[in-house]
C-alpha positions in Angstrom: 152.8 12.3 72.4 156.2 14.1 72.8 156.1 17.8 73.2 159.0 20.2 73.0 158.9 23.7 74.3 161.9 26.1 73.2 162.0 29.1 75.8 164.3 32.0 74.9 163.0 34.8 76.9 163.7 35.8 80.5 161.4 34.6 83.4 159.9 38.1 83.7 159.0 41.2 81.6 157.0 39.1 79.0 154.7 36.4 79.6 156.3 34.0 76.8 158.1 31.8 79.4 155.3 31.8 81.7 152.7 30.8 78.9 155.1 27.9 77.7 155.5 26.4 81.1 151.8 26.7 81.8 150.8 24.9 78.7 153.3 22.3 79.4 152.0 21.9 83.0 148.5 21.5 81.6 149.4 19.0 79.1 151.0 16.8 82.0 147.7 17.1 83.9 145.3 16.1 81.0 147.0 13.6 78.9 150.0 11.3 79.2 152.7 13.6 77.7 156.3 13.5 77.3 157.2 17.2 77.9 160.7 18.4 77.2 162.0 21.9 77.7 164.9 23.8 76.2 166.1 26.8 77.7 168.5 28.8 75.5 169.6 32.5 75.4 167.9 34.4 78.1 165.6 31.6 78.8 168.5 29.8 80.8 167.6 32.4 83.6 164.5 30.7 84.2 166.3 27.9 85.8 167.9 29.9 88.6 166.7 28.8 91.8 165.7 31.1 94.8 164.3 33.6 92.3 162.9 37.0 93.7 159.5 37.0 92.1 157.9 40.6 91.4 154.5 41.2 92.7 151.8 39.7 90.8 153.9 37.2 88.8 154.2 33.5 89.3 157.4 31.7 90.5 159.1 30.4 87.0 161.4 28.4 89.1 158.6 26.6 90.9 156.8 26.1 87.7 159.9 24.4 86.2 160.4 22.2 89.3 156.7 21.0 89.0 157.3 19.9 85.6 160.5 18.0 86.4 158.4 16.2 89.2 156.0 14.9 86.7 158.9 13.6 84.6 159.3 16.4 82.4 162.9 17.2 81.2 164.6 20.6 81.0 167.8 21.0 79.1 170.0 24.1 79.2 
């Protein structure tokens, strides 16, 4: 099954990007899923490597890398 996630929020401040990536990672673990993530607008900031993660937040850059390692695709 193919899934497309469109992320247009920055990595921190809201949980929208985190929730999208968390769901994508869960789909990759449980079923054979073709996961595609499209980063638009402020969502492009999620792809910046070496992010300084605020206390209590997951590192969004690492989450994206985890999706890529499992054959997911990220488009800017």
